[in-house]
N, CA, C and O atoms as a GROMACS GRO file, in nm:
protein
  496
    1MET      N    1  -5.444   9.713  22.923
    1MET     CA    2  -5.406   9.802  23.033
    1MET      C    3  -5.342   9.719  23.144
    1MET      O    4  -5.392   9.611  23.178
    2THR      N    5  -5.234   9.767  23.200
    2THR     CA    6  -5.168   9.702  23.312
    2THR      C    7  -5.224   9.759  23.442
    2THR      O    8  -5.234   9.880  23.458
    3HIS      N    9  -5.258   9.670  23.531
    3HIS     CA   10  -5.313   9.712  23.660
    3HIS      C   11  -5.203   9.705  23.765
    3HIS      O   12  -5.121   9.614  23.765
    4ALA      N   13  -5.204   9.802  23.854
    4ALA     CA   14  -5.101   9.812  23.957
    4ALA      C   15  -5.146   9.742  24.084
    4ALA      O   16  -5.266   9.727  24.110
    5ARG      N   17  -5.048   9.700  24.162
    5ARG     CA   18  -5.079   9.640  24.292
    5ARG      C   19  -5.159   9.740  24.375
    5ARG      O   20  -5.124   9.857  24.383
    6PHE      N   21  -5.264   9.692  24.435
    6PHE     CA   22  -5.357   9.766  24.520
    6PHE      C   23  -5.453   9.857  24.444
    6PHE      O   24  -5.517   9.944  24.503
    7ASP      N   25  -5.464   9.837  24.312
    7ASP     CA   26  -5.574   9.897  24.238
    7ASP      C   27  -5.703   9.828  24.280
    7ASP      O   28  -5.705   9.706  24.299
    8VAL      N   29  -5.809   9.904  24.293
    8VAL     CA   30  -5.942   9.848  24.311
    8VAL      C   31  -6.004   9.844  24.172
    8VAL      O   32  -6.014   9.946  24.105
    9VAL      N   33  -6.045   9.725  24.130
    9VAL     CA   34  -6.099   9.706  23.996
    9VAL      C   35  -6.239   9.645  24.005
    9VAL      O   36  -6.275   9.582  24.105
   10ILE      N   37  -6.315   9.665  23.900
   10ILE     CA   38  -6.448   9.605  23.891
   10ILE      C   39  -6.436   9.486  23.796
   10ILE      O   40  -6.388   9.499  23.684
   11VAL      N   41  -6.482   9.370  23.844
   11VAL     CA   42  -6.466   9.246  23.768
   11VAL      C   43  -6.598   9.169  23.765
   11VAL      O   44  -6.683   9.187  23.852
   12PRO      N   45  -6.616   9.083  23.664
   12PRO     CA   46  -6.731   8.994  23.664
   12PRO      C   47  -6.709   8.884  23.767
   12PRO      O   48  -6.609   8.813  23.760
   13PHE      N   49  -6.798   8.870  23.862
   13PHE     CA   50  -6.780   8.776  23.971
   13PHE      C   51  -6.888   8.670  23.968
   13PHE      O   52  -7.006   8.703  23.981
   14PRO      N   53  -6.851   8.543  23.950
   14PRO     CA   54  -6.952   8.437  23.947
   14PRO      C   55  -6.998   8.400  24.088
   14PRO      O   56  -6.924   8.417  24.185
   15PHE      N   57  -7.118   8.352  24.098
   15PHE     CA   58  -7.169   8.299  24.224
   15PHE      C   59  -7.157   8.148  24.219
   15PHE      O   60  -7.178   8.087  24.114
   16THR      N   61  -7.124   8.086  24.331
   16THR     CA   62  -7.107   7.942  24.333
   16THR      C   63  -7.241   7.868  24.341
   16THR      O   64  -7.249   7.751  24.305
   17ASP      N   65  -7.344   7.935  24.389
   17ASP     CA   66  -7.471   7.867  24.410
   17ASP      C   67  -7.577   7.896  24.303
   17ASP      O   68  -7.690   7.849  24.315
   18ARG      N   69  -7.542   7.972  24.199
   18ARG     CA   70  -7.638   8.001  24.092
   18ARG      C   71  -7.564   8.048  23.967
   18ARG      O   72  -7.452   8.099  23.977
   19PRO      N   73  -7.625   8.031  23.851
   19PRO     CA   74  -7.555   8.066  23.725
   19PRO      C   75  -7.565   8.214  23.691
   19PRO      O   76  -7.614   8.250  23.584
   20VAL      N   77  -7.519   8.300  23.781
   20VAL     CA   78  -7.528   8.444  23.763
   20VAL      C   79  -7.389   8.504  23.780
   20VAL      O   80  -7.311   8.460  23.865
   21VAL      N   81  -7.358   8.604  23.701
   21VAL     CA   82  -7.233   8.679  23.716
   21VAL      C   83  -7.271   8.824  23.742
   21VAL      O   84  -7.355   8.880  23.672
   22ARG      N   85  -7.209   8.883  23.844
   22ARG     CA   86  -7.235   9.023  23.876
   22ARG      C   87  -7.103   9.099  23.879
   22ARG      O   88  -6.997   9.042  23.900
   23ARG      N   89  -7.113   9.228  23.859
   23ARG     CA   90  -6.995   9.315  23.869
   23ARG      C   91  -6.967   9.345  24.015
   23ARG      O   92  -7.055   9.392  24.088
   24ARG      N   93  -6.845   9.317  24.056
   24ARG     CA   94  -6.806   9.337  24.195
   24ARG      C   95  -6.666   9.398  24.201
   24ARG      O   96  -6.586   9.377  24.110
   25PRO      N   97  -6.637   9.472  24.308
   25PRO     CA   98  -6.500   9.522  24.325
   25PRO      C   99  -6.408   9.411  24.371
   25PRO      O  100  -6.448   9.318  24.442
   26ALA      N  101  -6.283   9.422  24.331
   26ALA     CA  102  -6.178   9.330  24.374
   26ALA      C  103  -6.050   9.411  24.389
   26ALA      O  104  -6.038   9.520  24.334
   27LEU      N  105  -5.956   9.358  24.464
   27LEU     CA  106  -5.829   9.427  24.487
   27LEU      C  107  -5.717   9.352  24.419
   27LEU      O  108  -5.698   9.232  24.443
   28VAL      N  109  -5.641   9.420  24.334
   28VAL     CA  110  -5.524   9.360  24.270
   28VAL      C  111  -5.415   9.348  24.376
   28VAL      O  112  -5.375   9.447  24.437
   29VAL      N  113  -5.367   9.225  24.399
   29VAL     CA  114  -5.263   9.203  24.500
   29VAL      C  115  -5.130   9.159  24.439
   29VAL      O  116  -5.029   9.154  24.509
   30SER      N  117  -5.130   9.127  24.311
   30SER     CA  118  -5.006   9.086  24.245
   30SER      C  119  -4.926   9.208  24.203
   30SER      O  120  -4.979   9.318  24.190
   31ALA      N  121  -4.797   9.186  24.182
   31ALA     CA  122  -4.705   9.295  24.146
   31ALA      C  123  -4.734   9.346  24.005
   31ALA      O  124  -4.766   9.269  23.915
   32THR      N  125  -4.722   9.475  23.988
   32THR     CA  126  -4.747   9.540  23.859
   32THR      C  127  -4.666   9.476  23.747
   32THR      O  128  -4.719   9.453  23.638
   33GLU      N  129  -4.538   9.448  23.771
   33GLU     CA  130  -4.451   9.390  23.670
   33GLU      C  131  -4.500   9.251  23.628
   33GLU      O  132  -4.497   9.217  23.510
   34TRP      N  133  -4.544   9.172  23.724
   34TRP     CA  134  -4.596   9.038  23.695
   34TRP      C  135  -4.724   9.049  23.613
   34TRP      O  136  -4.743   8.976  23.516
   35ASN      N  137  -4.811   9.141  23.652
   35ASN     CA  138  -4.936   9.161  23.579
   35ASN      C  139  -4.909   9.193  23.432
   35ASN      O  140  -4.974   9.138  23.343
   36ALA      N  141  -4.812   9.281  23.408
   36ALA     CA  142  -4.779   9.320  23.271
   36ALA      C  143  -4.719   9.205  23.193
   36ALA      O  144  -4.749   9.186  23.075
   37ALA      N  145  -4.634   9.128  23.257
   37ALA     CA  146  -4.564   9.020  23.188
   37ALA      C  147  -4.656   8.903  23.153
   37ALA      O  148  -4.640   8.840  23.048
   38ILE      N  149  -4.751   8.872  23.240
   38ILE     CA  150  -4.832   8.752  23.222
   38ILE      C  151  -4.971   8.780  23.167
   38ILE      O  152  -5.037   8.689  23.116
   39GLY      N  153  -5.017   8.905  23.176
   39GLY     CA  154  -5.149   8.939  23.125
   39GLY      C  155  -5.263   8.893  23.214
   39GLY      O  156  -5.378   8.885  23.170
   40HIS      N  157  -5.232   8.863  23.339
   40HIS     CA  158  -5.332   8.824  23.438
   40HIS      C  159  -5.307   8.905  23.565
   40HIS      O  160  -5.201   8.966  23.582
   41VAL      N  161  -5.406   8.907  23.654
   41VAL     CA  162  -5.391   8.970  23.784
   41VAL      C  163  -5.437   8.873  23.892
   41VAL      O  164  -5.531   8.796  23.871
   42VAL      N  165  -5.371   8.877  24.006
   42VAL     CA  166  -5.417   8.802  24.122
   42VAL      C  167  -5.492   8.903  24.208
   42VAL      O  168  -5.440   9.010  24.240
   43CYS      N  169  -5.614   8.867  24.244
   43CYS     CA  170  -5.700   8.961  24.317
   43CYS      C  171  -5.751   8.900  24.447
   43CYS      O  172  -5.754   8.779  24.465
   44ALA      N  173  -5.790   8.989  24.537
   44ALA     CA  174  -5.862   8.951  24.658
   44ALA      C  175  -6.003   9.008  24.647
   44ALA      O  176  -6.025   9.113  24.586
   45MET      N  177  -6.095   8.938  24.704
   45MET     CA  178  -6.234   8.979  24.702
   45MET      C  179  -6.256   9.101  24.791
   45MET      O  180  -6.195   9.112  24.898
   46ILE      N  181  -6.341   9.192  24.747
   46ILE     CA  182  -6.386   9.303  24.832
   46ILE      C  183  -6.535   9.282  24.852
   46ILE      O  184  -6.610   9.264  24.755
   47THR      N  185  -6.579   9.284  24.978
   47THR     CA  186  -6.719   9.256  25.007
   47THR      C  187  -6.772   9.343  25.119
   47THR      O  188  -6.697   9.392  25.204
   48SER      N  189  -6.902   9.362  25.119
   48SER     CA  190  -6.967   9.431  25.230
   48SER      C  191  -7.031   9.329  25.325
   48SER      O  192  -7.095   9.368  25.422
   49ALA      N  193  -7.014   9.201  25.298
   49ALA     CA  194  -7.076   9.094  25.378
   49ALA      C  195  -6.999   9.072  25.508
   49ALA      O  196  -6.916   8.982  25.516
   50ARG      N  197  -7.027   9.152  25.606
   50ARG     CA  198  -6.957   9.141  25.734
   50ARG      C  199  -7.016   9.032  25.824
   50ARG      O  200  -6.951   8.990  25.920
   51GLN      N  201  -7.136   8.985  25.795
   51GLN     CA  202  -7.198   8.884  25.880
   51GLN      C  203  -7.126   8.750  25.870
   51GLN      O  204  -7.142   8.664  25.956
   52SER      N  205  -7.046   8.732  25.765
   52SER     CA  206  -6.974   8.606  25.747
   52SER      C  207  -6.824   8.633  25.747
   52SER      O  208  -6.755   8.603  25.649
   53ALA      N  209  -6.774   8.688  25.855
   53ALA     CA  210  -6.634   8.730  25.863
   53ALA      C  211  -6.539   8.612  25.843
   53ALA      O  212  -6.566   8.499  25.883
   54TRP      N  213  -6.426   8.643  25.779
   54TRP     CA  214  -6.317   8.548  25.760
   54TRP      C  215  -6.196   8.596  25.839
   54TRP      O  216  -6.183   8.715  25.867
   55PRO      N  217  -6.108   8.503  25.876
   55PRO     CA  218  -5.983   8.546  25.938
   55PRO      C  219  -5.907   8.638  25.841
   55PRO      O  220  -5.904   8.613  25.721
   56ARG      N  221  -5.849   8.739  25.893
   56ARG     CA  222  -5.767   8.835  25.818
   56ARG      C  223  -5.847   8.928  25.727
   56ARG      O  224  -5.788   8.992  25.639
   57ASP      N  225  -5.979   8.939  25.746
   57ASP     CA  226  -6.054   9.044  25.675
   57ASP      C  227  -5.993   9.178  25.712
   57ASP      O  228  -5.957   9.200  25.828
   58VAL      N  229  -5.983   9.269  25.615
   58VAL     CA  230  -5.927   9.402  25.639
   58VAL      C  231  -6.035   9.505  25.608
   58VAL      O  232  -6.069   9.526  25.492
   59PRO      N  233  -6.090   9.571  25.712
   59PRO     CA  234  -6.188   9.676  25.686
   59PRO      C  235  -6.121   9.795  25.618
   59PRO      O  236  -6.015   9.840  25.662
   60LEU      N  237  -6.182   9.846  25.513
   60LEU     CA  238  -6.125   9.961  25.442
   60LEU      C  239  -6.174  10.090  25.507
   60LEU      O  240  -6.292  10.103  25.541
   61THR      N  241  -6.082  10.185  25.525
   61THR     CA  242  -6.115  10.310  25.592
   61THR      C  243  -6.123  10.429  25.497
   61THR      O  244  -6.196  10.524  25.523
   62ASP      N  245  -6.049  10.424  25.387
   62ASP     CA  246  -6.047  10.535  25.290
   62ASP      C  247  -6.125  10.493  25.165
   62ASP      O  248  -6.067  10.460  25.062
   63LEU      N  249  -6.257  10.494  25.178
   63LEU     CA  250  -6.344  10.447  25.070
   63LEU      C  251  -6.336  10.537  24.947
   63LEU      O  252  -6.341  10.487  24.834
   64ALA      N  253  -6.323  10.666  24.966
   64ALA     CA  254  -6.320  10.759  24.852
   64ALA      C  255  -6.201  10.733  24.761
   64ALA      O  256  -6.216  10.728  24.639
   65THR      N  257  -6.083  10.715  24.819
   65THR     CA  258  -5.963  10.688  24.739
   65THR      C  259  -5.975  10.555  24.667
   65THR      O  260  -5.927  10.540  24.555
   66ALA      N  261  -6.040  10.458  24.732
   66ALA     CA  262  -6.058  10.326  24.672
   66ALA      C  263  -6.168  10.325  24.566
   66ALA      O  264  -6.181  10.228  24.492
   67GLY      N  265  -6.247  10.431  24.560
   67GLY     CA  266  -6.355  10.436  24.462
   67GLY      C  267  -6.476  10.355  24.504
   67GLY      O  268  -6.553  10.308  24.420
   68LEU      N  269  -6.492  10.337  24.634
   68LEU     CA  270  -6.603  10.258  24.687
   68LEU      C  271  -6.702  10.349  24.759
   68LEU      O  272  -6.664  10.455  24.810
   69THR      N  273  -6.828  10.308  24.763
   69THR     CA  274  -6.931  10.393  24.823
   69THR      C  275  -6.989  10.336  24.951
   69THR      O  276  -7.059  10.407  25.023
   70ALA      N  277  -6.963  10.210  24.981
   70ALA     CA  278  -7.018  10.147  25.101
   70ALA      C  279  -6.906  10.083  25.181
   70ALA      O  280  -6.801  10.049  25.127
   71ALA      N  281  -6.928  10.067  25.310
   71ALA     CA  282  -6.830  10.004  25.397
   71ALA      C  283  -6.799   9.863  25.346
   71ALA      O  284  -6.890   9.785  25.318
   72CYS      N  285  -6.670   9.833  25.334
   72CYS     CA  286  -6.627   9.706  25.276
   72CYS      C  287  -6.507   9.650  25.351
   72CYS      O  288  -6.439   9.721  25.426
   73VAL      N  289  -6.483   9.522  25.328
   73VAL     CA  290  -6.361   9.458  25.376
   73VAL      C  291  -6.292   9.392  25.257
   73VAL      O  292  -6.358   9.347  25.163
   74VAL      N  293  -6.160   9.386  25.263
   74VAL     CA  294  -6.085   9.303  25.170
   74VAL      C  295  -6.079   9.166  25.234
   74VAL      O  296  -6.032   9.150  25.346
   75ARG      N  297  -6.129   9.067  25.161
   75ARG     CA  298  -6.134   8.929  25.210
   75ARG      C  299  -6.025   8.850  25.140
   75ARG      O  300  -6.005   8.863  25.020
   76MET      N  301  -5.954   8.768  25.215
   76MET     CA  302  -5.844   8.691  25.160
   76MET      C  303  -5.891   8.569  25.081
   76MET      O  304  -5.837   8.459  25.096
   77LYS      N  305  -5.992   8.589  24.998
   77LYS     CA  306  -6.033   8.492  24.896
   77LYS      C  307  -5.961   8.537  24.769
   77LYS      O  308  -6.002   8.634  24.706
   78LEU      N  309  -5.856   8.467  24.733
   78LEU     CA  310  -5.770   8.509  24.622
   78LEU      C  311  -5.804   8.431  24.496
   78LEU      O  312  -5.841   8.314  24.501
   79PHE      N  313  -5.792   8.499  24.382
   79PHE     CA  314  -5.819   8.436  24.253
   79PHE      C  315  -5.737   8.503  24.145
   79PHE      O  316  -5.696   8.619  24.160
   80THR      N  317  -5.712   8.431  24.036
   80THR     CA  318  -5.640   8.484  23.921
   80THR      C  319  -5.740   8.512  23.810
   80THR      O  320  -5.830   8.431  23.785
   81LEU      N  321  -5.725   8.625  23.745
   81LEU     CA  322  -5.818   8.668  23.642
   81LEU      C  323  -5.740   8.721  23.523
   81LEU      O  324  -5.642   8.794  23.540
   82GLU      N  325  -5.782   8.686  23.403
   82GLU     CA  326  -5.722   8.744  23.283
   82GLU      C  327  -5.746   8.894  23.287
   82GLU      O  328  -5.858   8.939  23.309
   83ALA      N  329  -5.642   8.972  23.266
   83ALA     CA  330  -5.651   9.118  23.278
   83ALA      C  331  -5.756   9.178  23.185
   83ALA      O  332  -5.818   9.279  23.219
   84GLY      N  333  -5.778   9.117  23.070
   84GLY     CA  334  -5.877   9.168  22.977
   84GLY      C  335  -6.020   9.158  23.027
   84GLY      O  336  -6.109   9.222  22.971
   85LEU      N  337  -6.043   9.080  23.132
   85LEU     CA  338  -6.177   9.067  23.189
   85LEU      C  339  -6.210   9.178  23.290
   85LEU      O  340  -6.325   9.194  23.330
   86VAL      N  341  -6.108   9.253  23.330
   86VAL     CA  342  -6.132   9.366  23.421
   86VAL      C  343  -6.217   9.468  23.348
   86VAL      O  344  -6.183   9.511  23.238
   87ILE      N  345  -6.327   9.507  23.409
   87ILE     CA  346  -6.420   9.600  23.346
   87ILE      C  347  -6.367   9.742  23.353
   87ILE      O  348  -6.370   9.816  23.254
   88ARG      N  349  -6.320   9.781  23.472
   88ARG     CA  350  -6.262   9.916  23.487
   88ARG      C  351  -6.188   9.926  23.620
   88ARG      O  352  -6.205   9.843  23.709
   89ARG      N  353  -6.108  10.029  23.631
   89ARG     CA  354  -6.040  10.062  23.756
   89ARG      C  355  -6.130  10.159  23.832
   89ARG      O  356  -6.176  10.258  23.775
   90ALA      N  357  -6.156  10.132  23.960
   90ALA     CA  358  -6.241  10.218  24.042
   90ALA      C  359  -6.158  10.316  24.124
   90ALA      O  360  -6.202  10.428  24.150
   91GLY      N  361  -6.040  10.275  24.165
   91GLY     CA  362  -5.954  10.357  24.251
   91GLY      C  363  -5.835  10.275  24.295
   91GLY      O  364  -5.796  10.180  24.228
   92ALA      N  365  -5.779  10.311  24.409
   92ALA     CA  366  -5.665  10.239  24.466
   92ALA      C  367  -5.670  10.255  24.617
   92ALA      O  368  -5.730  10.349  24.668
   93LEU      N  369  -5.606  10.163  24.687
   93LEU     CA  370  -5.604  10.172  24.833
   93LEU      C  371  -5.521  10.291  24.878
   93LEU      O  372  -5.419  10.324  24.819
   94GLY      N  373  -5.567  10.356  24.984
   94GLY     CA  374  -5.488  10.457  25.051
   94GLY      C  375  -5.377  10.391  25.131
   94GLY      O  376  -5.377  10.269  25.149
   95GLY      N  377  -5.283  10.471  25.178
   95GLY     CA  378  -5.165  10.418  25.246
   95GLY      C  379  -5.192  10.328  25.364
   95GLY      O  380  -5.133  10.220  25.373
   96GLU      N  381  -5.280  10.368  25.456
   96GLU     CA  382  -5.308  10.286  25.574
   96GLU      C  383  -5.377  10.156  25.536
   96GLU      O  384  -5.347  10.050  25.591
   97ASP      N  385  -5.470  10.164  25.441
   97ASP     CA  386  -5.537  10.042  25.397
   97ASP      C  387  -5.439   9.948  25.328
   97ASP      O  388  -5.445   9.827  25.350
   98ALA      N  389  -5.350  10.002  25.245
   98ALA     CA  390  -5.251   9.918  25.176
   98ALA      C  391  -5.159   9.849  25.277
   98ALA      O  392  -5.127   9.732  25.260
   99THR      N  393  -5.118   9.919  25.381
   99THR     CA  394  -5.033   9.860  25.484
   99THR      C  395  -5.106   9.747  25.556
   99THR      O  396  -5.047   9.642  25.584
  100ALA      N  397  -5.233   9.767  25.586
  100ALA     CA  398  -5.311   9.664  25.655
  100ALA      C  399  -5.328   9.540  25.566
  100ALA      O  400  -5.318   9.428  25.614
  101VAL      N  401  -5.353   9.561  25.436
  101VAL     CA  402  -5.368   9.448  25.344
  101VAL      C  403  -5.234   9.376  25.329
  101VAL      O  404  -5.233   9.253  25.324
  102GLU      N  405  -5.123   9.448  25.320
  102GLU     CA  406  -4.992   9.383  25.313
  102GLU      C  407  -4.970   9.292  25.432
  102GLU      O  408  -4.918   9.181  25.417
  103GLY      N  409  -5.008   9.337  25.551
  103GLY     CA  410  -4.994   9.255  25.671
  103GLY      C  411  -5.080   9.129  25.665
  103GLY      O  412  -5.034   9.021  25.703
  104ALA      N  413  -5.203   9.143  25.617
  104ALA     CA  414  -5.291   9.027  25.605
  104ALA      C  415  -5.238   8.928  25.502
  104ALA      O  416  -5.240   8.807  25.525
  105LEU      N  417  -5.190   8.979  25.389
  105LEU     CA  418  -5.133   8.890  25.286
  105LEU      C  419  -5.011   8.816  25.340
  105LEU      O  420  -4.994   8.696  25.313
  106ALA      N  421  -4.926   8.885  25.414
  106ALA     CA  422  -4.807   8.821  25.470
  106ALA      C  423  -4.848   8.710  25.568
  106ALA      O  424  -4.784   8.605  25.574
  107ALA      N  425  -4.953   8.735  25.645
  107ALA     CA  426  -4.999   8.634  25.740
  107ALA      C  427  -5.058   8.513  25.669
  107ALA      O  428  -5.039   8.399  25.713
  108VAL      N  429  -5.129   8.537  25.560
  108VAL     CA  430  -5.194   8.428  25.487
  108VAL      C  431  -5.094   8.350  25.403
  108VAL      O  432  -5.097   8.227  25.402
  109LEU      N  433  -5.005   8.420  25.333
  109LEU     CA  434  -4.914   8.356  25.238
  109LEU      C  435  -4.777   8.325  25.295
  109LEU      O  436  -4.699   8.251  25.235
  110GLY      N  437  -4.745   8.381  25.410
  110GLY     CA  438  -4.613   8.363  25.468
  110GLY      C  439  -4.518   8.469  25.415
  110GLY      O  440  -4.558   8.560  25.343
  111SER      N  441  -4.394   8.457  25.450
  111SER     CA  442  -4.292   8.554  25.412
  111SER      C  443  -4.274   8.559  25.260
  111SER      O  444  -4.286   8.457  25.192
  112ALA      N  445  -4.244   8.677  25.210
  112ALA     CA  446  -4.217   8.693  25.067
  112ALA      C  447  -4.073   8.657  25.033
  112ALA      O  448  -4.036   8.655  24.916
  113ALA      N  449  -3.991   8.627  25.135
  113ALA     CA  450  -3.851   8.592  25.110
  113ALA      C  451  -3.843   8.457  25.040
  113ALA      O  452  -3.922   8.367  25.069
  114PRO      N  453  -3.748   8.442  24.947
  114PRO     CA  454  -3.734   8.314  24.877
  114PRO      C  455  -3.702   8.202  24.975
  114PRO      O  456  -3.626   8.221  25.070
  115ARG      N  457  -3.760   8.086  24.951
  115ARG     CA  458  -3.734   7.970  25.035
  115ARG      C  459  -3.616   7.893  24.979
  115ARG      O  460  -3.600   7.881  24.857
  116GLU      N  461  -3.534   7.842  25.068
  116GLU     CA  462  -3.426   7.755  25.025
  116GLU      C  463  -3.483   7.617  25.006
  116GLU      O  464  -3.566   7.572  25.084
  117SER      N  465  -3.439   7.549  24.900
  117SER     CA  466  -3.489   7.414  24.878
  117SER      C  467  -3.426   7.319  24.979
  117SER      O  468  -3.312   7.338  25.021
  118ALA      N  469  -3.501   7.219  25.015
  118ALA     CA  470  -3.451   7.120  25.110
  118ALA      C  471  -3.339   7.039  25.047
  118ALA      O  472  -3.338   7.017  24.926
  119ALA      N  473  -3.245   6.997  25.128
  119ALA     CA  474  -3.134   6.916  25.076
  119ALA      C  475  -3.187   6.790  25.010
  119ALA      O  476  -3.270   6.720  25.066
  120GLY      N  477  -3.138   6.762  24.892
  120GLY     CA  478  -3.176   6.641  24.822
  120GLY      C  479  -3.304   6.653  24.741
  120GLY      O  480  -3.339   6.561  24.668
  121SER      N  481  -3.376   6.766  24.752
  121SER     CA  482  -3.498   6.778  24.674
  121SER      C  483  -3.465   6.840  24.538
  121SER      O  484  -3.364   6.909  24.522
  122SER      N  485  -3.552   6.814  24.443
  122SER     CA  486  -3.530   6.873  24.311
  122SER      C  487  -3.649   6.955  24.272
  122SER      O  488  -3.762   6.924  24.309
  123ALA      N  489  -3.624   7.061  24.198
  123ALA     CA  490  -3.732   7.148  24.152
  123ALA      C  491  -3.781   7.098  24.018
  123ALA      O  492  -3.705   7.049  23.935
  124GLY      N  493  -3.913   7.112  23.998
  124GLY     CA  494  -3.968   7.089  23.866
  124GLY      C  495  -4.017   6.955  23.841
  124GLY      O  496  -4.065   6.926  23.732
   0.00000   0.00000   0.00000
């Protein structure tokens, strides 16, 4: 199954401090076409842990559309996951939430415009 940008998906999420994996929501932030071509998705973490706020956390306002039941934020902890590991799709971001996440991603990753290579540098 190909996942679309801003789908909320349920994924196995490892903990760094113990050998446990739990099912957690995540947000697909990569482009649908890229996801289909490569068989992976780039995701951002979705968490209810507000006591440990990160810069650019985005509080979600339309929980029903996203398929979430508790107040959450999209956290700019990004990771790549093989698409086959996605357990299920829970929902998708509503328009206002998607716009807010796009703004946070742009702030974290910089402009989506292609960069010109520096004079004299070589690619690859």
